[in-house]
NUDREN-967990 format. One record per residue: residue in three letters; x, y, z of N, C-alpha, C, O, CB in turn; residue number from 1. Coordinates in steps of 0.05 Angstrom, whole numbers. Glycine has a CB too. Layout:
N
   r   n_xx   n_yy   n_zz  ca_xx  ca_yy  ca_zz   c_xx   c_yy   c_zz   o_xx   o_yy   o_zz  cb_xx  cb_yy  cb_zz   k
 ALA      X      Y      Z      X      Y      Z      X      Y      Z      X      Y      Z      X      Y      Z NUM
...
***
This chain:
99
   r   n_xx   n_yy   n_zz  ca_xx  ca_yy  ca_zz   c_xx   c_yy   c_zz   o_xx   o_yy   o_zz  cb_xx  cb_yy  cb_zz   k
 MET   3411   1984   2726   3397   1952   2717   3386   1964   2690   3372   1984   2687   3366   1936   2741   1
 ARG   3395   1947   2669   3383   1953   2638   3356   1926   2642   3359   1910   2661   3414   1947   2604   2
 ARG   3337   1925   2626   3324   1909   2622   3327   1898   2596   3332   1914   2578   3304   1917   2627   3
 PHE   3326   1873   2591   3335   1866   2566   3312   1842   2557   3305   1825   2574   3367   1856   2567   4
 VAL   3300   1840   2525   3278   1821   2523   3300   1801   2506   3316   1811   2490   3244   1832   2506   5
 ILE   3299   1779   2511   3312   1756   2498   3296   1735   2488   3283   1721   2503   3330   1744   2516   6
 ALA   3295   1732   2466   3271   1714   2448   3287   1687   2442   3309   1691   2431   3259   1731   2414   7
 GLY   3282   1662   2447   3285   1640   2443   3267   1613   2429   3248   1604   2443   3291   1639   2464   8
 ALA   3270   1606   2414   3255   1590   2399   3262   1561   2406   3278   1549   2392   3257   1596   2371   9
 ILE   3251   1548   2429   3237   1512   2431   3224   1508   2432   3210   1511   2452   3237   1494   2444  10
 GLY   3215   1496   2408   3183   1484   2407   3172   1509   2396   3172   1514   2372   3165   1474   2438  11
 ALA   3160   1527   2418   3142   1549   2404   3166   1563   2418   3186   1552   2429   3105   1556   2412  12
 SER   3160   1593   2415   3175   1621   2418   3169   1625   2443   3147   1624   2452   3166   1646   2400  13
 LEU   3196   1630   2458   3204   1628   2495   3209   1658   2490   3226   1664   2474   3238   1605   2512  14
 SER   3196   1674   2503   3205   1697   2509   3213   1704   2541   3197   1696   2558   3186   1714   2499  15
 LEU   3235   1716   2551   3241   1719   2576   3254   1750   2574   3263   1763   2555   3259   1695   2588  16
 SER   3252   1755   2609   3266   1785   2608   3277   1781   2628   3269   1769   2648   3250   1813   2608  17
 ALA   3302   1793   2623   3324   1800   2654   3340   1822   2655   3352   1834   2637   3347   1780   2659  18
 CYS   3339   1828   2680   3356   1848   2682   3386   1849   2686   3396   1838   2705   3347   1859   2699  19
 VAL   3399   1860   2669   3427   1851   2671   3441   1883   2692   3438   1907   2691   3443   1844   2632  20
 GLU   3458   1860   2710   3475   1882   2725   3500   1883   2714   3511   1862   2709   3479   1878   2754  21
 ASP   3512   1907   2710   3545   1910   2702   3568   1893   2711   3587   1907   2721   3555   1936   2711  22
 THR   3572   1871   2711   3593   1855   2726   3618   1857   2709   3637   1848   2721   3585   1822   2731  23
 GLY   3623   1865   2688   3648   1861   2669   3644   1837   2648   3659   1831   2630   3676   1854   2689  24
 GLY   3623   1826   2654   3624   1800   2637   3610   1812   2617   3621   1806   2596   3613   1771   2648  25
 SER   3591   1825   2613   3571   1835   2594   3594   1851   2575   3615   1861   2582   3543   1857   2610  26
 GLY   3582   1847   2547   3592   1869   2525   3596   1897   2532   3585   1911   2549   3573   1871   2502  27
 ALA   3611   1901   2519   3615   1946   2528   3591   1959   2523   3588   1982   2529   3639   1969   2503  28
 SER   3571   1945   2511   3542   1960   2510   3523   1953   2534   3502   1965   2540   3525   1951   2482  29
 GLY   3536   1927   2551   3520   1921   2570   3498   1902   2569   3486   1892   2589   3512   1940   2577  30
 THR   3493   1897   2546   3487   1869   2533   3502   1846   2542   3527   1844   2542   3491   1869   2504  31
 PRO   3488   1832   2549   3496   1799   2556   3514   1788   2533   3511   1796   2510   3466   1776   2556  32
 SER   3534   1770   2539   3545   1758   2522   3530   1731   2513   3510   1721   2524   3569   1754   2532  33
 THR   3543   1720   2488   3527   1697   2474   3524   1678   2497   3502   1669   2503   3543   1682   2447  34
 ALA   3547   1672   2512   3547   1650   2531   3524   1657   2558   3509   1640   2568   3580   1646   2543  35
 GLU   3525   1689   2567   3510   1701   2577   3479   1694   2576   3467   1684   2596   3516   1720   2569  36
 GLN   3466   1700   2552   3443   1691   2538   3435   1667   2541   3413   1659   2550   3445   1694   2514  37
 ALA   3456   1653   2531   3447   1617   2534   3439   1603   2558   3423   1585   2562   3471   1598   2527  38
 CYS   3460   1621   2578   3447   1600   2607   3424   1620   2616   3411   1612   2636   3473   1594   2640  39
 LEU   3419   1639   2606   3401   1657   2617   3371   1640   2607   3352   1635   2622   3407   1691   2603  40
 ARG   3373   1634   2579   3353   1614   2564   3346   1589   2577   3325   1579   2585   3365   1606   2537  41
 ASP   3374   1581   2578   3368   1549   2587   3356   1546   2617   3338   1530   2623   3399   1531   2588  42
 VAL   3373   1570   2640   3352   1564   2664   3327   1573   2666   3312   1571   2685   3359   1571   2687  43
 THR   3323   1586   2640   3292   1601   2638   3273   1578   2640   3252   1579   2653   3286   1618   2608  44
 VAL   3286   1549   2620   3273   1535   2609   3271   1505   2634   3251   1492   2640   3287   1533   2577  45
 ALA   3295   1502   2642   3296   1486   2676   3286   1496   2686   3273   1477   2696   3317   1483   2694  46
 THR   3277   1515   2696   3261   1517   2723   3227   1529   2713   3207   1531   2728   3282   1544   2747  47
 ASN   3227   1535   2685   3201   1539   2671   3188   1571   2685   3165   1577   2686   3178   1509   2678  48
 ASN   3204   1584   2692   3203   1607   2697   3219   1633   2684   3243   1639   2684   3207   1603   2719  49
 PRO   3194   1650   2671   3215   1672   2650   3229   1690   2668   3245   1705   2658   3197   1695   2626  50
 ASP   3225   1691   2699   3229   1714   2716   3258   1707   2721   3264   1693   2741   3209   1718   2743  51
 VAL   3281   1719   2700   3300   1716   2705   3332   1742   2716   3334   1765   2708   3297   1702   2683  52
 VAL   3343   1735   2726   3363   1758   2729   3391   1748   2725   3399   1727   2735   3360   1773   2757  53
 LEU   3407   1766   2710   3433   1762   2703   3449   1772   2737   3446   1795   2744   3442   1785   2670  54
 LEU   3460   1759   2751   3472   1763   2778   3506   1768   2769   3518   1787   2780   3466   1734   2801  55
 GLY   3517   1752   2752   3543   1759   2741   3556   1736   2731   3543   1717   2738   3561   1770   2760  56
 SER   3576   1730   2717   3590   1715   2705   3621   1723   2706   3633   1744   2702   3579   1713   2680  57
 GLU   3630   1698   2712   3663   1690   2706   3679   1679   2683   3688   1656   2686   3671   1670   2722  58
 PHE   3683   1690   2660   3695   1682   2645   3720   1660   2644   3736   1662   2662   3698   1700   2638  59
 SER   3721   1646   2631   3745   1621   2628   3748   1609   2596   3730   1602   2581   3735   1593   2649  60
 GLU   3769   1608   2593   3775   1591   2564   3754   1570   2565   3738   1566   2546   3808   1575   2563  61
 ALA   3754   1554   2589   3736   1526   2588   3702   1536   2587   3684   1519   2581   3743   1505   2620  62
 GLY   3699   1554   2590   3667   1560   2599   3665   1582   2611   3685   1593   2621   3654   1542   2618  63
 THR   3639   1592   2610   3638   1622   2631   3615   1610   2652   3592   1602   2647   3625   1661   2610  64
 LEU   3628   1610   2672   3605   1604   2698   3585   1634   2699   3591   1657   2703   3625   1600   2736  65
 VAL   3566   1624   2694   3546   1649   2702   3519   1635   2724   3504   1615   2726   3531   1663   2667  66
 ARG   3524   1664   2739   3499   1657   2763   3483   1680   2752   3492   1702   2743   3507   1659   2802  67
 VAL   3448   1667   2757   3430   1674   2750   3409   1679   2779   3407   1661   2796   3424   1656   2728  68
 GLY   3398   1698   2779   3371   1699   2794   3346   1690   2788   3340   1701   2767   3367   1719   2799  69
 VAL   3328   1675   2797   3305   1660   2788   3283   1664   2806   3280   1652   2827   3311   1631   2785  70
 GLY   3261   1689   2791   3244   1682   2806   3240   1716   2822   3256   1734   2818   3255   1655   2823  71
 GLU   3218   1718   2836   3211   1743   2859   3232   1745   2871   3243   1767   2870   3188   1740   2881  72
 ASN   3243   1724   2885   3264   1728   2908   3290   1724   2893   3310   1723   2908   3261   1706   2934  73
 GLN   3295   1722   2868   3320   1719   2857   3337   1695   2869   3361   1697   2874   3335   1745   2861  74
 ALA   3323   1675   2873   3336   1641   2875   3361   1638   2860   3361   1636   2836   3316   1615   2860  75
 PRO   3382   1637   2875   3407   1629   2854   3409   1608   2841   3401   1586   2850   3429   1629   2863  76
 TRP   3422   1609   2818   3418   1592   2798   3447   1591   2788   3458   1613   2789   3396   1601   2778  77
 GLN   3462   1572   2778   3486   1579   2757   3487   1553   2733   3475   1531   2733   3522   1581   2776  78
 CYS   3503   1566   2716   3505   1541   2695   3530   1546   2677   3533   1569   2668   3477   1539   2675  79
 ILE   3547   1529   2671   3566   1538   2655   3565   1542   2624   3561   1522   2609   3584   1522   2660  80
 ALA   3568   1566   2613   3553   1571   2587   3576   1576   2569   3596   1587   2579   3532   1597   2588  81
 TYR   3578   1568   2539   3594   1570   2523   3590   1581   2498   3568   1575   2489   3601   1552   2521  82
 ASN   3609   1601   2481   3607   1623   2461   3592   1611   2444   3576   1624   2431   3631   1635   2447  83
 ASP   3593   1578   2441   3572   1567   2413   3544   1561   2426   3528   1546   2415   3585   1534   2396  84
 GLY   3538   1575   2450   3506   1579   2448   3502   1554   2469   3483   1560   2484   3489   1574   2411  85
 THR   3512   1532   2475   3508   1513   2494   3515   1512   2522   3531   1529   2528   3516   1497   2487  86
 THR   3508   1499   2538   3508   1502   2571   3508   1479   2575   3500   1461   2560   3484   1515   2588  87
 ALA   3523   1477   2605   3517   1454   2621   3525   1459   2653   3540   1476   2662   3533   1430   2609  88
 GLY   3511   1438   2668   3519   1445   2696   3500   1466   2706   3508   1483   2722   3550   1454   2697  89
 ILE   3469   1463   2693   3453   1484   2703   3442   1474   2732   3432   1451   2732   3429   1493   2682  90
 GLN   3444   1489   2757   3432   1477   2781   3426   1500   2796   3432   1523   2792   3451   1456   2796  91
 SER   3412   1490   2816   3408   1505   2840   3423   1511   2855   3437   1491   2857   3394   1498   2853  92
 LEU   3436   1534   2875   3449   1537   2888   3438   1535   2916   3450   1532   2937   3458   1555   2881  93
 THR   3411   1536   2911   3395   1530   2942   3391   1501   2945   3396   1492   2967   3364   1543   2945  94
 ASP   3382   1486   2925   3378   1465   2930   3388   1450   2905   3375   1447   2885   3353   1464   2938  95
 GLU   3417   1438   2910   3435   1425   2891   3421   1401   2877   3424   1396   2853   3461   1416   2907  96
 GLY   3403   1385   2895   3391   1364   2883   3373   1370   2871   3362   1350   2863   3384   1348   2897  97
 MET   3362   1391   2862   3336   1395   2845   3332   1384   2815   3312   1373   2806   3333   1423   2842  98
 LEU   3357   1389   2802   3363   1379   2776   3372   1354   2775   3378   1343   2754   3381   1392   2764  99
***
């Protein structure tokens, strides 16, 4: 696993770190793709928890399905992310009614 620090500006500067497992979805350097970074950022905002881990992703022309672990126990979340940096369908996989 590699450790990355991703900075985003949402109002004030928001910093988060993510351990990234090489699942084939990340670029050749192991750096999360634009779509993966967008999902990591938006799941962090939705959960108000900067402890996020990229669990994996599945690329599609329609959008990339990204799985994210949140918190110490890596509670599973997912979202659809797009190469333009937008996301949709952010949801907990343990409590789908949360959002």
